[in-house]
KOLDO-259076 format. One line per 3 residues: for each residue x, y, z of N, C-alpha, C, O. Coordinates in Angstrom, 2 decimals. Example, Ala and Ser with C-alpha at 12.3 -4.5 7.8 and 13.67 -1.06 7.14 Angstrom:
// residues 2
13.19,-5.69,7.80,12.30,-4.50,7.80,13.20,-3.30,7.80,14.24,-3.32,8.46 ~ 12.85,-2.25,7.08,13.67,-1.06,7.14,12.90,0.03,7.87,13.41,1.14,8.04 $
***
This chain:
// residues 172
-64.48,62.64,49.34,-64.81,62.25,50.70,-63.74,61.31,51.26,-63.17,60.53,50.51 ~ -63.47,61.37,52.53,-62.57,60.46,53.19,-63.42,59.55,54.08,-64.55,59.87,54.45 ~ -62.82,58.42,54.40,-63.50,57.48,55.28,-62.53,57.02,56.42,-61.31,56.93,56.23 $
-63.10,56.76,57.54,-62.31,56.34,58.69,-62.07,54.88,58.76,-60.99,54.43,59.12 ~ -63.14,54.07,58.38,-63.05,52.65,58.52,-64.15,51.98,57.74,-65.22,52.54,57.51 ~ -63.86,50.77,57.34,-64.87,49.84,56.76,-64.85,48.62,57.67,-63.84,47.91,57.70 $
-65.91,48.37,58.41,-66.03,47.21,59.28,-66.62,46.07,58.47,-67.74,46.18,57.96 ~ -65.90,45.01,58.36,-66.32,43.86,57.55,-67.45,43.07,58.20,-68.27,42.47,57.51 ~ -67.50,43.09,59.55,-68.55,42.39,60.27,-68.92,43.30,61.48,-68.10,43.62,62.34 $
-70.17,43.69,61.49,-70.65,44.60,62.52,-72.06,44.13,62.91,-72.95,43.96,62.08 ~ -72.21,43.94,64.24,-73.54,43.52,64.74,-74.15,44.56,65.69,-75.20,44.32,66.30 ~ -73.47,45.75,65.81,-73.92,46.75,66.74,-74.73,47.88,66.07,-75.51,48.57,66.74 $
-74.55,48.08,64.73,-75.08,49.25,64.08,-76.20,48.94,63.11,-76.19,49.43,61.98 ~ -77.15,48.13,63.53,-78.29,47.75,62.69,-78.59,46.30,62.95,-77.88,45.59,63.66 ~ -79.68,45.90,62.33,-80.19,44.55,62.49,-79.31,43.50,61.72,-78.98,43.70,60.55 $
-78.97,42.42,62.41,-78.24,41.34,61.73,-76.74,41.67,61.59,-76.23,42.65,62.14 ~ -76.09,40.83,60.86,-74.66,41.00,60.57,-74.53,41.97,59.37,-75.16,41.78,58.33 ~ -73.71,42.98,59.55,-73.61,44.08,58.56,-72.20,44.41,58.19,-71.25,44.02,58.87 $
-72.06,45.13,57.12,-70.87,45.85,56.73,-71.13,47.29,57.05,-72.21,47.80,56.74 ~ -70.17,47.98,57.68,-70.34,49.34,58.05,-69.26,50.26,57.47,-68.07,49.95,57.52 ~ -69.70,51.37,56.94,-68.78,52.39,56.47,-68.85,53.58,57.42,-69.93,54.13,57.64 $
-67.71,53.98,57.99,-67.56,55.14,58.82,-66.94,56.22,57.95,-65.76,56.13,57.59 ~ -67.72,57.23,57.62,-67.21,58.35,56.80,-66.54,59.37,57.70,-66.79,59.39,58.91 ~ -65.69,60.20,57.14,-64.99,61.25,57.83,-65.73,62.59,57.61,-66.22,62.86,56.51 $
-65.81,63.42,58.64,-66.39,64.73,58.57,-67.66,64.81,59.26,-68.60,64.08,58.95 ~ -67.73,65.72,60.21,-68.98,65.96,60.97,-68.90,67.33,61.63,-67.90,67.69,62.25 ~ -69.97,68.08,61.47,-70.00,69.42,62.04,-70.90,69.46,63.29,-71.04,70.52,63.89 $
-71.52,68.33,63.69,-72.39,68.33,64.85,-71.62,68.44,66.19,-72.05,69.11,67.13 ~ -70.46,67.77,66.21,-69.55,67.80,67.39,-70.33,67.51,68.71,-70.25,68.27,69.67 ~ -71.06,66.40,68.72,-71.82,66.00,69.91,-70.88,65.81,71.11,-69.80,65.24,70.98 $
-71.31,66.28,72.25,-70.53,66.11,73.50,-70.43,64.61,73.79,-71.42,63.88,73.80 ~ -69.18,64.19,74.02,-68.82,62.79,74.30,-69.20,61.84,73.12,-69.61,60.70,73.33 ~ -69.07,62.35,71.93,-69.20,61.52,70.72,-68.31,60.27,70.87,-67.21,60.34,71.40 $
-68.84,59.13,70.37,-68.01,57.91,70.46,-66.92,57.86,69.39,-66.07,56.97,69.42 ~ -66.94,58.77,68.49,-65.99,58.76,67.35,-65.48,60.14,66.97,-65.53,60.51,65.80 ~ -65.00,60.92,67.91,-64.64,62.32,67.59,-63.54,62.51,66.56,-63.46,63.56,65.92 $
-62.72,61.53,66.41,-61.67,61.68,65.37,-62.30,61.80,63.97,-61.66,62.34,63.07 ~ -63.49,61.31,63.77,-64.09,61.40,62.45,-64.79,62.76,62.21,-65.43,62.93,61.17 ~ -64.68,63.71,63.13,-65.20,65.06,62.86,-64.38,65.70,61.76,-64.91,66.51,60.99 $
-63.12,65.38,61.66,-62.21,65.99,60.69,-62.47,65.39,59.31,-62.35,64.18,59.12 ~ -62.82,66.26,58.34,-63.08,65.79,56.97,-61.82,65.21,56.31,-61.94,64.47,55.33 ~ -60.66,65.52,56.80,-59.41,64.99,56.23,-58.92,63.72,56.91,-57.89,63.16,56.52 $
-59.63,63.28,57.93,-59.23,62.07,58.69,-59.43,60.81,57.77,-60.37,60.74,56.98 ~ -58.53,59.87,57.92,-58.66,58.60,57.21,-58.06,58.62,55.82,-57.03,59.23,55.57 ~ -58.75,57.92,54.93,-58.25,57.74,53.58,-59.31,58.18,52.56,-60.49,58.26,52.90 $
-58.90,58.47,51.35,-59.87,58.87,50.33,-60.78,57.66,49.98,-60.32,56.52,49.92 ~ -62.05,57.95,49.76,-63.03,56.95,49.41,-63.29,57.06,47.93,-63.54,58.15,47.41 ~ -63.24,55.91,47.24,-63.45,55.86,45.79,-63.89,54.52,45.29,-64.40,53.69,46.05 $
-63.71,54.30,44.02,-64.16,53.11,43.36,-63.65,51.81,44.04,-64.37,50.83,44.17 ~ -62.42,51.85,44.45,-61.79,50.65,45.14,-62.61,50.26,46.39,-62.91,49.09,46.61 ~ -62.97,51.25,47.17,-63.69,51.03,48.39,-65.16,50.58,48.07,-65.72,49.72,48.75 $
-65.74,51.18,47.04,-67.10,50.70,46.65,-67.06,49.27,46.25,-67.93,48.50,46.66 ~ -66.10,48.86,45.47,-66.00,47.46,45.05,-65.75,46.58,46.27,-66.33,45.50,46.36 ~ -64.90,47.01,47.22,-64.68,46.23,48.45,-65.96,45.99,49.19,-66.26,44.86,49.56 $
-66.74,47.08,49.41,-67.98,47.02,50.12,-68.99,46.12,49.38,-69.64,45.30,50.02 ~ -69.11,46.26,48.10,-70.04,45.38,47.36,-69.64,43.91,47.47,-70.51,43.05,47.59 ~ -68.35,43.64,47.45,-67.87,42.26,47.62,-68.17,41.73,49.03,-68.58,40.58,49.20 $
-67.95,42.57,50.04,-68.24,42.15,51.40,-69.70,41.90,51.64,-70.07,40.99,52.39 ~ -70.54,42.72,50.99,-71.99,42.60,51.17,-72.53,41.35,50.45,-73.58,40.83,50.83 ~ -71.85,40.90,49.43,-72.31,39.80,48.61,-72.09,38.45,49.22,-71.52,37.56,48.59 $
-72.54,38.31,50.46,-72.40,37.05,51.19,-73.74,36.81,51.89,-74.34,37.76,52.40 ~ -74.21,35.56,51.91,-75.59,35.29,52.46,-75.71,35.70,53.95,-76.80,36.08,54.38 ~ -74.65,35.64,54.72,-74.77,35.96,56.13,-74.84,37.45,56.41,-75.19,37.85,57.52 $
-74.54,38.27,55.42,-74.54,39.75,55.60,-75.92,40.27,55.24,-76.39,40.09,54.12 ~ -76.56,40.91,56.20,-77.93,41.45,55.97,-77.91,42.77,55.24,-78.81,43.06,54.45 ~ -76.89,43.59,55.49,-76.92,44.92,54.81,-75.75,45.79,55.17,-74.78,45.36,55.80 $
-75.88,47.05,54.75,-74.88,48.08,54.92,-75.38,49.10,55.93,-76.54,49.50,55.92 ~ -74.45,49.51,56.83,-74.71,50.65,57.75,-73.76,51.80,57.39,-72.56,51.59,57.16 ~ -74.30,52.98,57.34,-73.53,54.21,57.07,-73.46,55.04,58.32,-74.49,55.41,58.88 $
-72.26,55.35,58.78,-72.06,56.07,60.02,-70.94,57.07,59.83,-70.45,57.28,58.73 ~ -70.55,57.68,60.93,-69.45,58.65,60.82,-68.80,58.95,62.08,-68.72,58.21,63.07 ~ -68.35,60.12,61.93,-68.62,61.19,61.02,-70.13,61.35,60.76,-70.98,60.93,61.53 $
-70.38,61.99,59.62,-71.80,62.27,59.25,-72.01,62.00,57.75,-71.56,62.79,56.91 ~ -72.67,60.94,57.42,-72.97,60.64,56.02,-73.72,61.72,55.28,-73.55,61.87,54.07 ~ -74.54,62.48,55.99,-75.35,63.48,55.34,-74.72,64.89,55.30,-75.36,65.86,54.89 $
-73.45,64.99,55.74,-72.76,66.26,55.60,-72.81,66.61,54.11,-72.55,65.73,53.29 ~ -73.13,67.83,53.71,-73.23,68.17,52.27,-72.04,67.69,51.43,-72.22,67.21,50.32 ~ -70.82,67.84,51.97,-69.65,67.44,51.16,-69.47,65.90,51.12,-68.63,65.43,50.35 $
-70.21,65.12,51.90,-70.14,63.69,51.85,-71.26,63.08,51.01,-71.14,61.93,50.57 ~ -72.30,63.81,50.77,-73.53,63.24,50.17,-73.32,62.57,48.83,-73.82,61.46,48.63 ~ -72.62,63.20,47.90,-72.45,62.63,46.55,-71.80,61.27,46.59,-72.26,60.36,45.91 $
-70.72,61.09,47.39,-70.06,59.81,47.46,-70.90,58.76,48.18,-70.92,57.59,47.79 ~ -71.58,59.15,49.22,-72.45,58.18,49.94,-73.62,57.78,49.04,-73.99,56.61,48.99 ~ -74.22,58.77,48.32,-75.30,58.47,47.41,-74.88,57.52,46.34,-75.62,56.60,46.01 $
-73.68,57.71,45.77,-73.17,56.79,44.72,-73.04,55.33,45.27,-73.40,54.37,44.60 ~ -72.53,55.23,46.46,-72.39,53.92,47.10,-73.78,53.30,47.28,-73.99,52.15,46.91 ~ -74.72,54.05,47.84,-76.06,53.51,48.12,-76.76,53.08,46.82,-77.43,52.05,46.79 $
-76.61,53.84,45.78,-77.23,53.47,44.50,-76.58,52.19,43.94,-77.28,51.36,43.36 ~ -75.31,52.03,44.10,-74.62,50.85,43.64,-75.07,49.62,44.40,-75.27,48.55,43.82 ~ -75.23,49.79,45.70,-75.71,48.66,46.53,-77.15,48.29,46.04,-77.45,47.11,45.83 $
-78.00,49.30,45.87,-79.38,49.01,45.41,-79.37,48.28,44.06,-80.14,47.34,43.86 ~ -78.49,48.70,43.14,-78.47,48.12,41.79,-77.94,46.68,41.81,-78.53,45.79,41.19 ~ -76.83,46.45,42.53,-76.15,45.20,42.45,-76.59,44.18,43.52,-76.47,42.97,43.33 $
-77.10,44.69,44.63,-77.49,43.80,45.74,-78.85,44.26,46.33,-78.91,44.67,47.49 ~ -79.91,44.19,45.55,-81.18,44.77,45.97,-81.80,44.11,47.22,-82.68,44.70,47.85 ~ -81.34,42.91,47.57,-81.84,42.25,48.77,-81.25,42.73,50.10,-81.71,42.36,51.18 $
-80.24,43.57,49.98,-79.55,44.04,51.21,-80.21,45.36,51.63,-80.55,46.20,50.80 ~ -80.38,45.50,52.95,-80.91,46.75,53.45,-79.83,47.76,53.80,-78.68,47.39,54.04 ~ -80.19,49.03,53.83,-79.26,50.11,54.14,-79.76,50.89,55.32,-80.86,51.44,55.28 $
-78.95,50.95,56.40,-79.22,51.77,57.55,-78.26,52.94,57.53,-77.13,52.82,57.05 ~ -78.72,54.10,58.07,-77.82,55.25,58.12,-78.05,55.94,59.48,-79.19,56.04,59.95 ~ -76.98,56.40,60.09,-77.00,57.12,61.33,-76.62,58.59,60.99,-75.57,58.87,60.40 $
-77.52,59.51,61.39,-77.26,60.91,61.08,-77.67,61.80,62.28,-78.66,61.54,62.96 ~ -76.87,62.85,62.50,-77.24,63.83,63.50,-78.30,64.79,62.98,-78.89,65.54,63.76 ~ -78.54,64.77,61.70,-79.60,65.61,61.09,-80.94,64.89,61.32,-81.00,63.67,61.47 $
-81.99,65.68,61.33,-83.35,65.14,61.51,-83.97,64.76,60.19,-83.64,65.34,59.15 ~ -84.87,63.77,60.24,-85.55,63.27,59.03,-86.25,64.43,58.24,-86.13,64.49,57.01 ~ -86.94,65.30,58.92,-87.75,66.28,58.24,-86.95,67.22,57.30,-87.33,67.36,56.14 $
-85.86,67.84,57.75,-85.07,68.67,56.78,-84.38,67.87,55.73,-84.16,68.37,54.63 ~ -84.01,66.59,56.04,-83.42,65.76,55.03,-84.48,65.44,53.91,-84.20,65.53,52.71 ~ -85.66,65.08,54.34,-86.73,64.81,53.39,-87.11,66.03,52.52,-87.46,65.91,51.34 $
-87.03,67.16,53.15,-87.34,68.43,52.43,-86.18,68.93,51.54,-86.27,69.98,50.89 ~ -85.08,68.15,51.54,-83.94,68.51,50.71,-83.19,69.78,51.19,-82.56,70.48,50.40 ~ -83.28,70.05,52.50,-82.72,71.26,53.05,-81.28,71.12,53.59,-80.71,72.09,54.10 $
-80.71,69.92,53.48,-79.36,69.68,53.98,-78.51,69.26,52.81,-78.38,68.06,52.55 ~ -77.94,70.19,52.12,-77.12,69.87,50.96,-77.93,69.51,49.72,-79.16,69.44,49.73 ~ -77.17,69.28,48.63,-77.76,69.06,47.34,-78.45,67.76,47.19,-79.43,67.68,46.44 $
-77.99,66.71,47.90,-78.47,65.35,47.64,-79.20,64.72,48.81,-79.39,63.50,48.81 ~ -79.61,65.50,49.80,-80.16,64.85,51.07,-81.41,64.06,50.75,-81.53,62.93,51.22 ~ -82.35,64.58,49.97,-83.59,63.83,49.69,-83.25,62.55,48.83,-83.77,61.47,49.12 $
-82.42,62.69,47.83,-82.06,61.53,46.99,-81.39,60.44,47.87,-81.70,59.26,47.75 ~ -80.48,60.86,48.73,-79.78,59.88,49.55,-80.80,59.19,50.50,-80.79,57.97,50.67 ~ -81.66,60.02,51.12,-82.69,59.46,52.01,-83.55,58.47,51.28,-83.94,57.48,51.90 $
-83.90,58.64,50.03,-84.65,57.73,49.24,-84.06,56.38,49.04,-84.77,55.41,48.77 ~ -82.72,56.30,49.18,-82.00,55.01,49.04,-81.99,54.19,50.32,-81.59,53.03,50.30 ~ -82.44,54.77,51.44,-82.31,54.11,52.76,-83.55,53.30,53.09,-84.65,53.55,52.61 $
-83.31,52.29,53.95,-84.41,51.56,54.56,-84.66,52.09,55.93,-85.82,52.24,56.31 ~ -83.64,52.40,56.70,-83.70,52.84,58.07,-82.78,54.03,58.31,-81.61,54.03,57.93 ~ -83.33,55.04,58.95,-82.55,56.20,59.38,-82.65,56.30,60.88,-83.74,56.33,61.45 $
-81.50,56.34,61.50,-81.46,56.68,62.92,-81.04,58.14,62.95,-79.90,58.48,62.64 ~ -82.01,59.02,63.36,-81.76,60.46,63.24,-81.60,61.14,64.58,-81.97,60.63,65.63 ~ -81.01,62.33,64.47,-80.81,63.19,65.68,-79.44,63.07,66.26,-78.81,62.02,66.20 $
-78.97,64.18,66.82,-77.64,64.18,67.42,-77.64,63.35,68.71,-78.67,63.20,69.37 ~ -76.47,62.82,69.05,-76.30,62.19,70.36,-76.32,63.32,71.43,-75.58,64.30,71.35 ~ -77.21,63.14,72.43,-77.29,64.14,73.54,-76.87,63.45,74.79,-77.56,62.53,75.23 $
-75.77,63.85,75.40,-75.23,63.21,76.55,-76.23,63.10,77.67,-76.35,62.06,78.31 ~ -76.95,64.16,77.90,-77.95,64.22,79.01,-79.10,63.24,78.78,-79.82,62.94,79.73 ~ -79.29,62.74,77.58,-80.35,61.76,77.25,-79.76,60.39,76.97,-80.45,59.52,76.45 $
-78.50,60.19,77.29,-77.81,58.87,77.06,-78.56,57.81,77.80,-78.94,57.98,78.96 ~ -78.77,56.69,77.11,-79.50,55.55,77.68,-78.89,54.27,77.15,-79.13,53.92,76.00 ~ -78.10,53.54,77.94,-77.42,52.34,77.48,-78.41,51.21,77.20,-78.04,50.20,76.60 $
-79.66,51.35,77.62,-80.68,50.33,77.38,-81.34,50.42,76.02,-82.12,49.54,75.65 ~ -81.05,51.46,75.28,-81.68,51.66,73.96,-80.99,50.78,72.91,-79.77,50.62,72.93 ~ -81.76,50.23,72.02,-81.19,49.40,70.96,-80.89,50.32,69.76,-81.72,51.14,69.36 $
-79.68,50.17,69.18,-79.28,50.83,67.95,-79.19,52.34,68.04,-79.12,53.00,67.00 ~ -79.17,52.92,69.23,-79.03,54.35,69.41,-78.48,54.66,70.74,-78.55,53.83,71.65 ~ -77.92,55.85,70.91,-77.20,56.23,72.15,-77.99,57.10,73.09,-77.73,57.09,74.30 $
-78.96,57.88,72.56,-79.71,58.79,73.43,-81.19,58.75,73.05,-81.53,58.46,71.90 ~ -82.03,59.05,74.00,-83.48,58.87,73.80,-84.10,59.81,72.78,-85.20,59.55,72.32 ~ -83.43,60.90,72.42,-83.97,61.80,71.38,-83.86,61.19,69.99,-84.59,61.58,69.08 $
-82.98,60.27,69.83,-82.78,59.70,68.50,-83.91,58.73,68.15,-84.40,57.97,68.98 ~ -84.30,58.79,66.84,-85.40,57.98,66.41,-84.93,56.99,65.39,-84.02,57.27,64.62 ~ -85.55,55.80,65.37,-85.27,54.75,64.37,-86.47,54.78,63.46,-87.59,54.44,63.84 $
-86.18,55.22,62.20,-87.27,55.56,61.28,-87.32,54.60,60.08,-86.30,54.28,59.47 ~ -88.52,54.15,59.78,-88.78,53.35,58.56,-88.87,54.38,57.40,-89.89,55.04,57.24 ~ -87.81,54.49,56.63,-87.75,55.56,55.64,-88.74,55.42,54.54,-89.43,56.39,54.25 $
-88.87,54.27,53.89,-89.90,54.18,52.80,-91.32,54.49,53.30,-92.07,55.21,52.64 ~ -91.66,53.97,54.42,-93.03,54.21,54.96,-93.18,55.70,55.32,-94.25,56.27,55.11 ~ -92.16,56.31,55.84,-92.19,57.75,56.21,-92.32,58.64,55.01,-93.09,59.60,55.03 $
-91.59,58.33,53.93,-91.62,59.13,52.72,-93.02,59.00,52.12,-93.58,59.97,51.63 ~ -93.58,57.82,52.17,-94.92,57.60,51.58,-96.00,58.34,52.40,-96.91,58.96,51.84 ~ -95.89,58.26,53.73,-96.85,58.88,54.61,-96.70,60.40,54.75,-97.61,61.11,55.19 $
-95.51,60.88,54.38,-95.27,62.30,54.57,-95.02,62.73,55.97,-95.06,63.92,56.27 ~ -94.74,61.77,56.86,-94.47,61.98,58.30,-93.65,60.83,58.80,-93.63,59.77,58.17 ~ -92.97,61.02,59.91,-92.16,59.96,60.48,-92.96,58.77,60.92,-93.89,58.88,61.72 $
-92.56,57.59,60.38,-93.09,56.31,60.79,-92.00,55.55,61.53,-91.00,55.18,60.92 ~ -92.17,55.32,62.80,-91.11,54.61,63.57,-90.92,53.18,63.00,-91.87,52.53,62.57 ~ -89.66,52.74,63.03,-89.34,51.38,62.66,-89.87,50.40,63.67,-89.76,50.62,64.87 $
-90.44,49.35,63.20,-90.88,48.25,64.09,-90.23,46.99,63.60,-90.45,46.56,62.47 ~ -89.43,46.40,64.47,-88.75,45.16,64.08,-89.70,44.08,63.81,-90.61,43.84,64.61 ~ -89.54,43.41,62.69,-90.42,42.23,62.34,-90.15,41.12,63.31,-89.00,40.87,63.66 $
-91.16,40.46,63.74,-90.93,39.35,64.70,-90.88,38.04,63.96,-90.70,36.99,64.58 $
***
């Protein structure tokens, strides 16, 4: 897998101050995507152990709430193994950090394991999934943490337990 960027400090792609990994490769090709250069699976640099260690080090600070996974598309079948390895390492070494993921795929086929070999396993590592493709005609600048009104912010553990989508509700 290649990656486009690692943002050391990100406040736009999830709750609190975060570290964000932008993976390369996406087949959704949403109209007016904010990151079309990441559609190319060969864009950026190879992702490996050095980048995992960098992300773990960046996350291991009290002011950092968690990790956000974006793209490109983290759930593209050819990206899943590398993203899953990163998520597992974060869970093992920094269990207090949350993991958000943005995907053009919907929760239901991901939960059913219908998108690549590791979609269910990867989903099980997440706290929050923002699902659904960006739809230009449904663009809404007033929405928090998403670009169009079709996209859902999902509490993944509660949804997996319930067997249906449970919307995320921010703790007050």
